[in-house]
C-alpha positions as CSV (number, residue, x, y, z in Angstrom):
1,M,0.0,0.0,0.0
2,T,1.4,3.4,-1.0
3,T,0.7,6.6,0.8
4,R,0.1,9.7,-1.2
5,R,1.8,12.8,0.0
6,P,0.2,16.1,-0.6
7,T,2.0,18.2,-3.2
8,L,2.6,21.9,-3.0
9,R,0.2,22.4,-5.9
10,G,-2.5,20.5,-4.1
11,I,-2.0,22.4,-0.9
12,A,-2.0,25.8,-2.8
13,T,-5.3,24.9,-4.5
14,V,-6.9,24.1,-1.2
15,L,-5.6,27.3,0.4
16,I,-6.8,29.4,-2.5
17,S,-10.2,27.8,-2.3
18,L,-10.5,28.5,1.4
19,A,-9.3,32.1,1.0
20,G,-12.1,32.6,-1.6
21,I,-14.7,31.3,0.9
22,L,-13.3,33.5,3.7
23,V,-13.5,36.6,1.4
24,I,-17.1,35.8,0.5
25,D,-18.0,35.3,4.1
26,A,-16.3,38.4,5.2
27,A,-18.4,40.7,3.0
28,P,-20.1,43.5,4.9
29,A,-23.8,43.5,5.5
30,S,-25.6,45.2,2.7
31,A,-26.2,48.9,3.3
32,H,-29.7,50.3,3.5
33,G,-31.5,53.5,3.0
34,V,-33.3,55.1,6.0
35,T,-36.5,57.0,6.2
36,H,-37.8,59.1,9.1
37,Y,-41.2,61.0,9.4
38,V,-42.5,64.1,11.0
39,S,-46.1,64.1,12.3
40,A,-48.4,66.7,13.8
41,N,-52.0,66.7,14.9
42,G,-52.1,62.9,14.3
43,E,-51.1,63.2,10.7
44,T,-47.8,62.4,8.9
45,K,-46.6,65.7,7.4
46,G,-43.4,64.7,5.7
47,S,-40.3,62.5,5.5
48,V,-36.6,62.5,5.0
49,R,-34.8,59.6,3.3
50,T,-31.2,58.6,2.4
51,S,-30.0,56.3,-0.3
52,S,-28.3,53.0,0.7
53,D,-24.9,54.6,0.4
54,H,-25.9,57.7,2.3
55,L,-24.7,59.9,-0.6
56,F,-28.2,61.0,-1.8
57,F,-31.1,62.3,0.2
58,W,-34.6,63.5,-0.2
59,V,-37.3,65.4,1.7
60,C,-41.0,64.9,0.9
61,D,-44.0,66.9,1.9
62,L,-46.7,64.3,2.4
63,D,-49.7,66.5,3.3
64,A,-51.3,69.0,1.0
65,D,-52.0,71.4,4.0
66,G,-50.3,74.5,2.6
67,V,-47.5,74.2,5.1
68,G,-44.0,73.2,3.8
69,V,-41.5,70.6,4.9
70,Y,-37.8,70.7,4.8
71,G,-35.0,68.2,5.7
72,R,-31.8,68.8,7.6
73,F,-29.0,66.4,6.8
74,R,-25.8,66.3,9.0
75,L,-22.8,65.2,7.1
76,A,-19.8,63.3,8.3
77,D,-17.7,66.5,8.4
78,G,-20.2,68.1,10.8
79,R,-21.8,70.4,8.3
80,I,-25.6,70.6,8.0
81,Q,-27.3,70.7,4.6
82,D,-30.9,71.9,4.5
83,V,-33.2,70.8,1.6
84,S,-36.8,71.9,1.0
85,D,-39.5,70.2,-0.9
86,P,-40.0,72.9,-3.5
87,N,-43.5,72.1,-4.6
88,G,-45.4,71.0,-1.5
89,A,-47.1,67.6,-1.6
90,A,-46.8,67.3,-5.4
91,A,-44.1,65.1,-6.9
92,P,-41.1,65.1,-7.1
93,C,-39.6,65.5,-3.7
94,G,-36.7,67.8,-2.9
95,Q,-33.3,66.2,-3.2
96,G,-29.6,66.7,-2.4
97,S,-26.3,64.8,-2.6
98,T,-22.9,64.7,-1.1
99,T,-19.5,63.0,-1.6
100,S,-18.3,59.7,-0.2
101,D,-16.1,61.4,2.4
102,K,-19.1,63.4,3.7
103,R,-21.9,60.8,3.9
104,V,-25.1,61.7,5.7
105,V,-24.9,60.5,9.3
106,E,-28.0,62.1,10.9
107,M,-31.2,63.7,9.5
108,E,-34.3,65.6,10.7
109,A,-37.6,66.2,9.0
110,V,-39.1,69.6,9.9
111,W,-42.7,70.7,9.3
112,R,-42.9,74.5,9.0
113,G,-46.0,74.4,11.2
114,G,-44.0,73.7,14.3
115,A,-43.1,70.0,14.5
116,S,-39.9,68.0,13.9
117,S,-38.8,64.4,13.9
118,G,-35.8,65.4,15.9
119,W,-32.3,64.3,14.8
120,K,-32.3,60.6,13.9
121,P,-29.4,58.3,12.7
122,A,-29.1,58.0,8.9
């Protein structure tokens, strides 16, 4: 009976295969977009939303009450970018964008009638 000894080529193939599995398993969880709402008098007035990469953001007036909504977006560098929904409850929503080194980290929906969602994580 002969014993087969592993060759360097065989060992290398196994290690490369294992490395591929480890890389696949080490992938980060998928990013996700986030939405927060502002309400007043029992009604949802508006929303703020980010894209899954936190580079694009929107503010939407959701109630045709004649009172506007705007969003405040805190960026990774500490700056705050305000965006209004320019046409009330009609489509489209107001939008903004940033760069990858200044992603949105927090956001707030503000109804001009006196209510706010408060700062929420993006």
